[in-house]
Every structure is written in structure tokens, then in C-alpha cells.
C-alpha positions in Angstrom: 0.0 0.0 0.0 1.3 3.4 -0.9 1.5 6.3 1.5 -1.0 8.4 -0.4 -3.5 5.5 -0.3 -3.0 5.1 3.4 -3.5 8.8 4.0 -6.7 8.5 1.9 -7.9 5.7 4.1 -7.3 7.6 7.4 -8.6 10.9 6.0 -11.7 9.4 4.6 -12.4 7.4 7.8 -12.4 10.7 9.8 -14.7 12.3 7.2 -17.0 9.2 7.3 -17.1 9.4 11.1 -18.1 13.0 11.1 -20.8 12.3 8.4 -22.3 9.6 10.6 -22.2 11.7 13.8 -23.2 15.0 12.3 -25.4 14.3 9.4 -27.0 10.9 10.2 -27.0 11.5 14.0 -25.7 8.0 14.7 -24.2 7.3 18.1 -20.4 7.9 18.2 -20.0 4.4 19.6 -21.7 2.7 16.6 -20.0 5.2 14.2 -16.5 4.4 15.4 -17.2 0.7 15.0 -18.4 1.1 11.4 -15.5 3.3 10.6 -13.1 0.7 12.0 -14.6 -2.0 9.8 -14.4 0.4 6.8 -10.6 0.9 7.4 -10.1 -2.8 7.8 -11.7 -3.7 4.5 -9.9 -0.9 2.6 -6.6 -1.9 4.0 -7.1 -5.5 2.8 -7.7 -7.2 6.1 -9.5 -10.5 6.0 -13.0 -10.3 7.5 -12.2 -12.8 10.3 -9.1 -10.7 11.2 -11.3 -7.6 11.4 -13.6 -9.3 13.9 -10.7 -10.4 16.0 -9.2 -6.9 16.0 -12.5 -5.5 17.1 -12.7 -7.9 20.0 -9.1 -7.3 21.0 -9.3 -3.5 20.7 -12.5 -3.3 22.8 -11.3 -5.7 25.4 -7.8 -4.4 25.7 -8.9 -0.8 26.1 -11.9 -1.4 28.5 -9.9 -3.7 30.8 -8.3 -0.5 32.1 -10.7 2.3 31.3 -13.9 0.8 32.5 -12.5 0.2 36.0 -10.9 3.7 36.3 -13.8 5.6 34.9 -16.4 3.6 36.9 -14.6 4.0 40.2 -14.0 7.7 39.5 -17.6 8.3 38.7 -18.8 6.7 42.0 -16.1 8.7 43.9 -17.4 11.9 42.3 -21.0 11.1 43.0 -20.3 10.6 46.7 -18.5 14.0 46.8 -21.3 15.7 45.0 -24.2 14.2 47.0 -22.6 14.9 50.3 -22.4 18.6 49.5 -18.6 18.4 49.6 -17.9 20.1 46.3 -20.2 23.0 47.2 -18.6 23.3 50.7 -15.1 23.3 49.2 -15.9 26.2 46.9 -17.7 28.2 49.6 -14.9 27.7 52.1 -12.3 28.8 49.5 -14.3 32.0 48.7 -14.5 32.8 52.5 -10.7 32.3 52.9 -9.7 34.3 49.8 -12.2 37.1 50.5 -14.6 38.6 47.9 -11.8 40.7 46.4 -9.8 37.6 45.4 -12.9 35.5 44.8 -12.0 34.8 41.1 -8.8 33.1 42.3 -10.8 31.1 44.7 -13.2 30.1 42.0 -10.5 28.9 39.6 -9.0 26.9 42.4 -12.4 25.4 43.4 -13.1 24.5 39.8 -9.6 23.0 39.4 -10.0 20.8 42.4 -13.7 19.8 42.1 -13.4 18.7 38.5 -10.9 16.0 39.4 -13.6 13.7 40.8 -16.8 15.3 39.4 -17.9 15.6 35.8 -17.6 19.1 34.3 -21.4 19.8 33.8 -22.2 18.5 37.3 -19.5 20.5 38.9 -20.7 23.7 37.2 -24.3 23.2 38.2 -23.4 22.5 41.8 -21.2 25.6 42.1 -23.1 28.1 40.1 -25.2 29.3 43.1 -21.9 30.7 44.6 -21.4 32.6 41.4 -24.9 34.1 41.6 -24.4 35.1 45.2 -21.0 36.8 44.5 -22.4 38.7 41.5 -25.4 39.9 43.6 -23.2 41.0 46.5 -20.7 42.9 44.4 -22.8 44.1 41.5 -20.2 42.7 39.1 -20.9 40.8 35.9 -21.4 37.1 36.4 -18.5 36.5 34.0 -16.1 38.0 36.6 -16.6 34.9 38.7 -18.1 32.5 36.2 -15.2 32.4 33.7 -12.6 31.6 36.4 -14.8 28.7 37.7 -15.4 27.4 34.2 -11.7 27.6 33.3 -10.7 25.6 36.4 -13.4 23.0 35.7 -12.5 22.8 31.9 -8.7 22.5 32.4 -9.0 19.8 35.0 -11.7 17.9 33.1 -9.3 17.7 30.1 -5.9 17.5 31.8 -6.0 15.5 35.0 -7.0 11.9 35.6 -9.2 10.3 36.8 -11.5 12.4 34.6 -12.5 10.2 31.7 -10.9 12.1 28.8 -7.2 11.9 29.8 -7.8 8.4 31.2 -9.1 7.2 27.8 -6.4 8.8 25.8 -3.7 7.6 28.1 -4.9 4.0 27.7 -5.2 4.2 23.9 -1.7 5.6 23.4 -0.2 3.6 26.3 0.8 6.6 28.4 1.6 6.1 32.1 -1.2 7.8 34.1 1.2 9.1 36.8 3.1 11.2 34.2 -0.3 12.5 32.9 -1.3 13.6 36.4 2.1 15.2 37.1 2.2 17.2 33.9 -1.5 17.9 34.1 -1.1 19.6 37.5 2.1 21.5 36.5 1.0 22.7 33.1 -2.8 22.9 33.7 -2.9 25.4 36.5 -1.1 28.3 34.7 -3.4 27.7 31.7 -6.4 27.9 34.0 -5.2 31.2 35.5 -4.7 32.7 32.1 -8.1 31.5 30.8 -9.9 32.2 34.1 -9.1 35.2 36.3 -7.1 37.0 33.6 -9.6 36.5 30.7 -12.6 36.8 33.1 -11.4 40.2 34.4 -11.2 41.5 30.8 -14.4 40.1 29.3 -16.5 40.9 32.4 -15.9 44.6 31.6 -17.2 44.1 28.1 -20.2 42.0 28.8 -22.5 42.7 31.8 -24.7 39.8 32.6 -26.8 39.2 35.8 -28.0 35.9 37.4 -31.0 34.6 35.4 -34.1 35.1 37.6 -35.5 31.6 37.0 -32.3 29.9 38.3 -31.9 32.2 41.2 -35.4 31.4 42.3 -34.8 27.7 42.0 -31.5 27.8 44.0 -32.8 30.1 46.7 -35.0 27.4 48.2 -32.1 24.9 48.2 -28.8 26.7 48.2 -26.7 23.7 48.9 -26.8 20.3 47.0 -26.3 18.4 50.3 -28.1 15.1 50.4 -28.1 14.9 54.1 -29.4 17.1 56.9 -25.9 17.6 58.4 -23.4 20.3 57.8 -21.3 19.8 54.6 -17.9 18.0 55.0 -14.9 20.0 56.0 -12.4 21.5 53.5 -9.6 19.3 55.0 -11.6 16.1 54.5 -12.5 16.9 50.9 -8.9 17.9 50.1 -7.7 14.6 51.7 -10.2 12.5 49.7 -9.4 14.1 46.4 -5.6 14.2 47.1 -5.4 10.5 48.1 -5.6 8.9 44.7 -3.5 11.5 43.0 -0.8 11.2 45.6 -0.8 7.4 45.4 -0.6 7.4 41.6 2.2 9.9 41.6 4.1 7.9 44.2 3.8 4.8 42.1 5.2 6.6 39.1 8.1 8.0 41.2 9.0 4.5 42.5 8.8 3.1 39.0 11.3 5.6 37.7 13.6 5.1 40.7 13.5 1.3 40.2 14.0 1.5 36.5 17.1 3.7 37.0 18.3 1.4 39.7 18.2 4.1 42.4 16.0 1.8 44.4 16.1 -2.0 44.5 12.9 -3.9 43.8 11.8 -5.0 47.3 8.6 -5.9 49.0 8.2 -2.3 50.0 8.5 -1.0 46.4 6.1 -3.7 45.2 3.6 -2.6 47.8 3.9 1.0 46.8 3.5 0.1 43.1 0.4 -2.0 44.0 -1.4 0.6 46.1 -0.3 3.3 43.7 -1.8 1.6 40.6 -4.9 3.6 39.4 -7.1 0.6 40.2 -5.9 0.3 43.8 -5.7 4.1 44.4 -9.2 4.7 43.2 -10.7 1.7 45.1 -9.1 3.1 48.3 -10.3 6.7 47.6 -13.8 5.4 46.7 -14.1 3.4 49.9 -12.9 6.4 51.9 -15.5 8.6 50.3 -18.3 6.1 51.0 -17.2 5.8 54.6 -16.5 9.4 55.5 -19.1 11.1 53.3 -21.9 8.5 53.5 -21.7 6.0 56.3 -20.4 8.3 59.0 -22.9 10.9 58.1 -25.8 8.5 58.6 -26.7 7.8 55.0 -28.8 4.7 54.5 -27.2 1.7 52.7 -29.9 1.8 50.1 -29.2 5.4 49.3 -25.4 4.6 48.9 -26.3 1.8 46.5 -28.6 4.1 44.6 -26.0 6.8 44.2 -23.4 4.3 43.1 -25.8 3.0 40.4 -26.7 6.5 39.3 -23.0 7.4 38.9 -22.4 4.6 36.4 -25.1 5.9 33.9 -23.1 8.7 32.3 -19.8 6.8 32.9 -21.2 3.9 30.8 -21.5 6.1 27.7 -18.0 7.3 28.0 -16.7 3.8 28.6 -18.3 2.4 25.4 -17.1 5.3 23.2 -13.6 4.8 24.6 -13.8 1.1 23.8 -14.8 1.8 20.2 -11.8 4.2 20.0 -9.7 1.3 21.1 -11.1 -0.8 18.2 -10.2 2.0 15.8 -6.6 2.0 17.1 -6.3 -1.8 16.9 -7.5 -1.8 13.3 -4.9 0.8 12.4 -2.2 -1.2 14.0 -3.2 -4.7 12.8 -3.8 -3.4 9.2 -0.2 -2.1 9.1 -1.3 1.4 8.4 0.2 2.7 11.7 3.7 1.5 11.0 3.8 2.7 7.4 2.4 6.1 8.4 5.0 6.3 11.2 7.8 5.7 8.7 6.5 8.5 6.4 6.1 10.7 9.5 9.7 10.2 10.4 10.7 12.7 7.7 7.9 15.1 8.5 8.6 18.4 10.2 5.5 18.2 12.3 6.3 17.2 16.0 4.0 14.4 17.4 2.6 16.8 20.0 1.5 19.4 17.4 0.1 16.7 15.1 -1.9 15.2 18.0 -3.3 18.6 18.9 -4.2 19.4 15.3 -6.1 16.2 14.8 -8.1 16.6 18.0 -8.8 20.3 17.3 -10.1 19.6 13.7 -12.5 16.9 14.9 -13.6 19.0 17.9 -14.4 22.1 15.9 -16.2 20.0 13.3 -18.5 17.9 15.4 -18.5 19.5 18.9 -17.8 16.5 21.2 -14.5 16.8 23.1 -14.8 13.0 24.0 -15.1 12.0 20.3 -12.3 14.4 19.3 -10.0 12.9 22.0 -10.8 9.3 21.1 -10.4 9.8 17.3 -7.1 11.7 17.6 -5.8 9.1 20.1 -6.8 6.2 17.8 -4.9 7.8 14.9 -1.8 8.7 17.0 -1.5 5.4 18.9 0.2 3.4 16.1 2.4 6.3 15.2 3.6 6.8 18.8 4.2 3.0 19.1 6.4 3.0 16.0 8.5 6.1 16.9 9.0 4.8 20.5 8.2 7.9 22.5 9.3 8.0 26.2 6.7 7.9 29.0 6.9 11.7 29.7 6.5 12.5 26.0 3.5 10.2 25.7 2.0 12.0 28.7 2.5 15.3 26.9 0.8 13.9 23.8 -2.2 13.0 26.0 -2.3 16.7 27.2 -1.9 18.0 23.6 -4.9 15.9 22.5 -6.9 17.1 25.5 -6.0 20.7 24.7 -6.9 20.4 21.0 -10.3 18.9 22.0 -11.2 22.1 23.9 -10.7 24.4 20.9 -13.6 26.7 19.8 -16.5 25.3 21.6 -19.5 26.6 19.7 -23.1 25.8 18.8 -22.5 22.1 18.2 -21.2 21.6 21.7 -23.6 20.9 24.6 -21.3 22.8 27.0 -21.9 26.0 24.9 -25.6 25.9 25.6 -25.3 24.8 29.2 -23.0 27.8 30.1 -25.0 30.3 28.1 -28.2 29.2 29.8 -27.0 29.2 33.4 -25.1 32.5 33.0 -28.0 34.2 31.2 -26.1 35.0 27.9 -27.3 35.0 24.3 -25.3 33.1 21.6 -23.1 36.1 20.7 -22.1 36.7 24.3 -21.4 33.0 24.8 -19.2 33.0 21.8 -17.3 36.1 23.0 -16.7 34.7 26.5 -17.0 30.9 26.8 -15.7 30.1 23.3 -12.7 32.4 23.6 -12.0 30.9 27.1 -12.0 27.4 25.6 -9.7 28.5 22.8 -7.3 30.1 25.3 -7.1 26.7 27.1 -6.5 24.9 23.8 -3.7 27.3 22.6 -2.2 27.6 26.1 -2.2 23.8 26.4 -0.4 23.5 23.1 2.2 26.1 24.1 2.9 24.5 27.5 3.1 21.0 26.1 5.4 22.0 23.3 7.6 23.9 25.7 7.7 21.1 28.2 8.7 18.6 25.5 12.0 20.5 25.0 13.0 19.7 28.6 11.9 16.1 29.1 
């Protein structure tokens, strides 16, 4: 197969995927499976081999992603239902004072989005934005954009949120490196897109809390499921920090053992075991269930109900990620990945920029950040495998894909309408504020990952 023909297969597969999702409104899960079969047949794979690749791609990907995303969803549900996320943001605002409330909101969003889905975190914390705007007379955007930036950056950059977990598994990146770089590179991007941009755009667009939402929240200002006081800031920080600390500790021990700074012993094996994402999230989830539910008197049936509820949205993400794993497996088994990697060796495009570009094109075209991440990861996986990138560089590719998948959120993205509705903006105002904020995150993420790649 010639390189132009392979490029045609890959390019036409992306176009076909967009056609199914945008024009025919077919689920991304089904669309990715159909496109994978299309690529298999065009590349000359026997039908039985295509079926085997589908099974291996789905099983190999979900063996990791399903567990991590499922546990993360339950963990986040417990935090949300206990009122912990709301209490965290409220406490930070009090400690920072109203004058520095935008900094408090970006920090609250940055922390809350680690265990809680973006849209859920935003809806939980938006009453605080309303209260701040009413008390100060400032535009909602002065506080809302920092919150949104913190939520959006963490949702894209830091596991165990589903996006980076899925991409990391598809391109075989170590999750600890993704967490480390996500924290280091994500926070400056969140500051730029949040307080800095929010301060500017709030002077240009004056919006007030929508009356219908203020009335709804006034009767129930905290999303606490219990009759007790919300959990303390220290407890919430401990619960969220536990899995991140264990995963990072595992990565550190792996590096030290690989470089023979530490000898492989029972102690190091124990650290590696409890620091694996499976073990770390099981520990964190059990801690959340105990401290946020059992100790607060929540009935066992209620705990089970919340756990089941959390797996609903997680299931959709898991299946789409599995289909992305199928796409990746087909590209590898067909030989397309290795041939494209050889042709890419002479290209002037760095892998990080190419990954960002692929994700951004799919994102802008069809709107879903998840589909953009999965598609870009599926195409990049065989290339990365062939050029043998190091673990730190693979983590940077994950962040580049996540950054590209935030670019130019507009009318084809559900987040665009959610933000516009809750902040009382029309389409033009949402484009001027939210869309630009998302693009700052995308471009800032590209700049920081490209810069970091020069030093790792």
C-alpha cells in the first residue's frame, strides 16, 4: 500500500465518522465501530481478522478504562451528593475574600473537576457565582469564567477524569506522568483562561444571574443530600488528594527502580500495587463512601442508589472509549500505523503538534470533546508506538490531544448551551466569552506541552 493511499484511508475514515455523527446522527459508539470496519476492508484485512481486532481492541482498552472511569464516577458522585464540592468552593471563597474570589473560583473548579464531571460541577457551584455577583454588582463573568476555566482545564488535563484516562490508555501513556504534567501545566493555563480573561471580558459583557435559576436555587442553596453540615475542606482535600498522591508515588517509585536508584523489594512492590490507578481509586472510593456517607448516617440503600446513578453517564464514555480502542487496533493490525510512522519520520510536524491538530479539527467540526480525543488518540497510537516515545513524551501527547479537544466550543457543543443558559447569555455573548476561554485553554495547552517537550 502506498503512503497516499493510506493517507486517503485515514482521512476518509475521519470524514465518514463526522458524516455519521453530524449528518446521520448515529451514536459515536456505533460510528466508530463502522469506521473501524471500513478501514479494515480498505486496507485489505480478511473479515475474520477484522472481527478479531474489534474484540481485542475493545477488550484491551476497556480492561483498564472501565475500572478507572467507573470508580472515578462513583467517587465523584459521593463527593457531589454529600455537598462536599459546594462546601469546598464556599470555604475557599471565604478564605480568599470577595476581592480575590476569582482566584478562589478557579482553584475550586480545578479541584472539584478531578472527581466530578464538568457539567455536574458547574451546576453544583453556580449558586456561589450568583451570590458573589449579587453582592458585588459585578458581571457574572467576573466569577463565572474563572470557575469554568478551572473546571474545563482539570476535566481535560487531570485523571481520573474520563478524557485523559481514555487517551492515556489508547496511546499507552503512564497515568502518573499525565497527572504530574496535568497539574504542573494545567494550573497556569487555568489562571490565564480564568481570572485574567474573566477580568477583561466581564468589563465588556455585563450579565446578571437569570431570575428563574436564582429562584430555583434560593430554596435549596446547597446540594447536600443529608441534613448535616457539609464536609470540611480538610476532609475533601484529603479525599481528592489521596488517589493523586498514590498514583504519583507509584510513578516515582517506577522511575527510581528503572534507573536502579532503588532496588525492587517488598516495600517498592507494595507502593506500586497501592499506587496503581485501580488500587488508588478503590481506596479513595471506599474512603469517600465511609466518610461522606456511612459516618454521616446515609442509609445503605441510598449509597447503592448513588453508586448505580453514577455509572449511567460513565457507561456512555466507557463504550465510546472502547470503540476508540477498536479503531486504534484496526490501524495497528492493518499495518497502516507502521507505514504512516515511517513516512512521518521525515515530517517536520512534531507528534505533539500533530496530535493537537487532529483533536482540534474533529472537535471544531463535530463538537464533542470526547469523540475528538478518542479519534485523535486512535490515529496517533500506532504512530507513537512506532517512533517509540518515552513515557513523559507520551503524557505530553495526551495533554496535547486534550488541549486540542477544547478548541472553539460553539453551537455544536452541549457545553456551549449549558454555560449560556446558566449565565444568562445569548449566543453572541457566549461566543465572545466561553468560546474564547476554551480557545485560550487549547492554545495555552499547546504552548505549554510544546515547551515542556523541550526539557523532558
